[in-house]
Every structure is written in structure tokens, then in C-alpha cells.
N, C-alpha and C positions, 0 to 999 in steps of 0.2 A: 863195429862196422855198421855204416848206415845202409838201409835198404828201402827201396820204394815199396809202398803197399801194393798188394795184388788187387786185381779188379774186384775179386770177391770181398777182400777186406774193405775196399772203398765203398762197395755197395752196402756192407754191414754198418759202416760208419754213417753213410747217408741216410739209411733207414732209421738208425737211432736218432739222428738229428731231426728227421721228419716227425718221429714220434714225440720228441721233446717240443718241437714247434707246435704240433697239433694240440698237445696238452696245454701249452701256454696259452694258445689262442682260445681254447674252450674255457679255460679258467678266467681269462679276461672278459670273454663274452658273458660268462655266468655273473661275473662281478657287476657288469653294467646292465644286466637284464632287470628292468623295472620290476619284474615279478619276483626277483630274488630277495628274500628277507635280509640276507647278509649285506645287501647293497646299502641298506639304510645306514646313514652316518658316513657314507663314503666320501672322501675329500671332493669328488666331482660334484656332489650335491651343493657344495659351497666352494667352488673352485678358487675364487678370489679371496675367500676368508672374511667376508663382511657381515655375515649373519650375526646379529646381536651386538655389533660393534658401534661405538659412539663416535660420530663424525660431525664435523662443522664445515659448512659450505658458504663462503661469502659470494656476493653477486648471484644469489640463487633466484632472483626474480625473472631473469631472462637469459637468452642465449646459452652459451656453454655452461654457465653456472646452473641455470635451471635444468639443463640436460644432465648435469653431473648429480644434482640433488635427486632427480627422478631415478636415475640408474641406481644410485646407492640405496634409495628407498626400495626399489624392486629387488635388490640383492639382500634385503633383510637388515639394513643398517638403521640405526636410530639417528636421525638426521636433525641437526639444528641449522636453520637457514638464516643467513644474515644478508640484509640489503637495505638500501635506502627506500625501497619500494616493497609492497606486499608480493609475496610469492604465491602462485597457484598450486605449487607442489604441496601435497598433503603430508607435510613433514611433522615430526613430533613437536617442534617448537620453532617459532620465527621471531626474530628480533630485528627491529628496524632502527637504523642509525647511519650517520654519515661519516665515511672514512676520512674526511677532511677535518674532523673535530676529534682531537686526541682524548678529550674527557669522555665523549660519547663512546669512543672505542674502549676505553677502560671500564666504563660502566657496563657495556655489553659483555666484555670478557668476564667481568666479576659475576655475571648472571649465569654463566655456562659452567656446569659442574664437570669435574673430571672423574675418572681418567678418560681422556680424549685419545682415540685410536688414530685419527687422521684429520688433518686440516687441509681444505681445498681452497686455495686463494684464487677466486675467479673473478672477482669484481674489477671493473675498469672503465675508463673513459676514453673515447676516441681522439681526443684533441678538440679542436673547434667543432661545435660552438662554445665548448668549455675553454677556459683559459689555460695557457700552457702550465701555469703553476698548479692549478687544481688538478690537471691531468697527472702530473707527477705525484702530487700528494695522494691521490686515490690509488693510482697504479703501483706505486712503490712505497712511499713513506707511510701512509695509513696501513697498507698491507703489512709492511714490516712491523709496525707498532702493534697491530693486532696479533700477529704471530708471536712476538716477544711476550705479550701479555699472556698468551695461551700455553706457551712451552712449559711453564711450571706445572701445568695440569695434564701434560701429555705423558703417556705411558712409555716405558722402554719397549722398543719395537714398534712405535708409532712412526708416522711419516707426515710430511708437509709436501703438498703438490701445488705449484703455481702456474698460471697461464701467462706466458710471455707472448712472442709473435715472431714470425719470420722477418719482421722489420728490424729485428735485433742483429741481423747478419752483419758481421764486422765489428761486433762490440769490443773484441779484444784490442782493437786499434785505439780505443779510448780508455784503456784500463786505468791509466794514471789519474784521470779525472774521476772515473767511477770509484776508484779506491778512496778518494777524498771524501765522497759522500758516504760510502760504506763505513768509513771510520768514525762517522758522527754517532752520537749517543742519543737515542730516543727520537721522538717526533719533533720536539722543539729544536734539538740539535740539527736535524736534517733541514728543517725549515729555515733556520738561520743561515745554513750553508747555501741553500738555494737562493735566498734573498741577497747574499753577499757575492754570489758567483753567477749571476744570471746570464752573462755572456757565454758561459761554458755549456749551457744546456737549453736555453730558451728557443734555439733554432728549431726545435721540435720536442715539446714536452712528451709527446707519445713515443717517438723512437727512443728518446733518452731514457724514459721509464722502462722500456723493454730491454734496453742495454743493461739497465740496473738489475733487473730480475735475473737475467742470464748470469751476470757477475755475482749476484747475491747468493745463488744456490751453491756456487763453488766456494765463495768466501765464508759462508756460515756453516758449511758442512763439517769441517773438523771439529768445531765447537759443539755442534748438535750431536755428533757421534759419541761424544763423551757421555751424553745422556741416553744413548741408544736410539736417537731419533734420526731418520733419514729426511733429505730434502731434495727435490728434483723439480724440473719444470718442463713444460711443453712449449714448442715454437710453432703455432698454427700458421698455415697459409691463410688466404682469403676464405672467410667463412660466412655463410648466409645467416646472419644474426641481425637483430634490430639495430646494431651500430653501423651496418654496412652503408646505409645512405649517407651517414655522416662522413665515412671515408671517401665515398664517391664525390661528395661535395667539396671536401678538403683537397684531395689529391687528384681528382678526375677518375672516372671509371677505367680509362685507358691505362693509367699508371697502376691502379689496383689489379687490373687483369694481367698486367705484365709480371705480377708476382705469383701467378698461378703456375704450378709445376707441371711436369709432363703428364700428370693425371688428368689435366685438361678441363677442370671445372672447380667451382668453390666447394668447400667441404660443407657438411651439415653439422649442427652443433653437437649431435651425439657422436659424430666421428672424431670429434676432438675430446669429448667427455670420457669416452671409453679408454684411450690411452692414459689420460690423467688418473682415472680410477685404477687402471692396472699398475701405474707407477707407485701409487700409495698402498697397494695390496701387500700383505706380508709375503706373497709369492715372489716379490721383487726385493727380497730382504738384503741382497748384496748390491743393490743399485742405489747410489747416493751421489749427490753433487753433479748430477748430469743434466744436460739439455737434450730433450728428445725432439727432433725436428719432425713435426707432424704437418708437413707442408706440400704433400703430394709430389715429392721428389725435387722441389725447387732448389733447396740448398745443395744437394749433390750434383744436379745439373749445372748450376752456376759455378760451383767449385771446380768442376772438371772441364769448364768451357763449353758445355753442350747447350747451355741457355744464357742469354744475355741478362745481365743484372737489371734490377728494376729501374725504369726510366724515372726522370724527375729529380 
């Protein structure tokens, strides 16, 4: 027969729970007390797991790439910075080359020793004043070629993180075309496809390249997971980087401003770098093939009809 506990019994149970809770709190507080010798080596001292790790950051000379390289350096990682320009971040090593040049990409990759724990693909062009072709080559084709060169040197449990854009909204509607380029082999194969199918992408090299990145992480994910390598990307909203004047000149400030989400302002480079760093952290070991919208709520608001799509 079932019976309800008496008031006295309930109080005894509550007191027991209170004691257990108090003991747990005291143990936790002791663990995180800076003066506690046992705290040393605690996971919280290196919560993202980058201390001593070997990482590669492309586009490390400015903007989000520079912020990413600096954060990783601060977290104790060994950073190799890649860019067409010099970087001011005091990294362990810097290599300058152009992502439009496949031979230069291969030479740079050959100079990087493994095992590599994370690759951050942050290099990019905004479109004009650069050509539409150059924009796609840097933002996707060269980035893919670099990643493919480095994957054999990447350790099991490593990760690739790329920067796309909220300009990629609606990329799924173009999947048939995107798949054609995804199925090409190497830099030269991709370049040949672009030259033969200019009408399919030249309307905007920038937007098309961001469509490609969003599709790429899902496309490559199953193959990479056979090696134990994860791949994800972020889709930032308007961000205050050195490329922003080019976006204003190309699309007008009014159009760019219309892509600002409910958060109501442009993001700072480090506000995009931190999510990217988190995605490649071993703490995100179950997350792969994903697009993380770091756009201040824009995608969610547009999808639910709470904000109008970008003008233009």
C-alpha cells in the first residue's frame, strides 16, 4: 500500500538534501578557489582546450582572421598565420602567399608541419574592387585547396572552421548549381568550371562564394569524419572590419544596414572570432557539418517574418 510521507519525514528528507547541496557547493567553490593547490590543471584553466595546440589561421593580417589569431595566441595555441599581407599578431610563424595561386598554396602547405589541431579559414575578398572571379577564387576555391592540402596533416579530433556570411541566406535554393562546383577536383578543376559556367555565378562572386562555403561544410563533412575531422562555419552579419567600406561602396550603406539583426549594430571582429574558436574547440566534439548564424538575430527574424529581407 502506498502512503504519503509525514511532515516529519519530509523535513528529514529536505534537511538531507540541503546537506548534500551545501557539501556540493563547498566542493565546487573549493575547486575553483585560486588558492587551492588541487585546482591546478583543472579543465577550467584551459576550458576550450587550445593550450599547446597547433593551429593555422588564414586571413590573419586583418579583421576576423586577425582577431581569431590573437585569441588563439592568448589561449596558448601555437599559431601559424597565413595571409597575402604581414600580420601584426605575434604568432609562432607567418607565411605570406596568394590564395589565387594554387602553386603558392601548395608551397605554403608543404612548409607547415603536422599534426595540425585546427584550421581557421578566415581569408576573404569583398567583391569589387576585386573581380568576381578573384573573389570566388580566394573565398572558396583557394580556401578549399588549402584545406585539402592540410587535411593529411590534421590529427584525429581536429577541426576546420570557415567564415561565410549572412549573405549566404537562401543558399539551399541554389544547391544544384553549387553541387556542380563541389564535385570538381582541385583548384584547376574548380577554375575550369567557373570559366565555363560564368552565367551561373558572376551575378555576385561574393554571395556565390558564401553560398559555396555553407554548402561545402555539409558536403565535405561525411568524408572528413572518416578521418575524425570536423568542419563547420559561421555566418556573420555586418562586421566592423577593414572590408566594410568596400561593402558600403558596392551595395550602399543602406543595404548593408538592412542586414543588421535585432541586435541593432554591427559586430566587432572578436565577436565573430570567439564563436569560430569555440566551434573548432574539442569541447564541440559532437558538432560538425553545421552553419552557425552569428548575425545578431537576422536569420531568425527574417525566417519568422519579424524582419524584412535585405534590400537590393
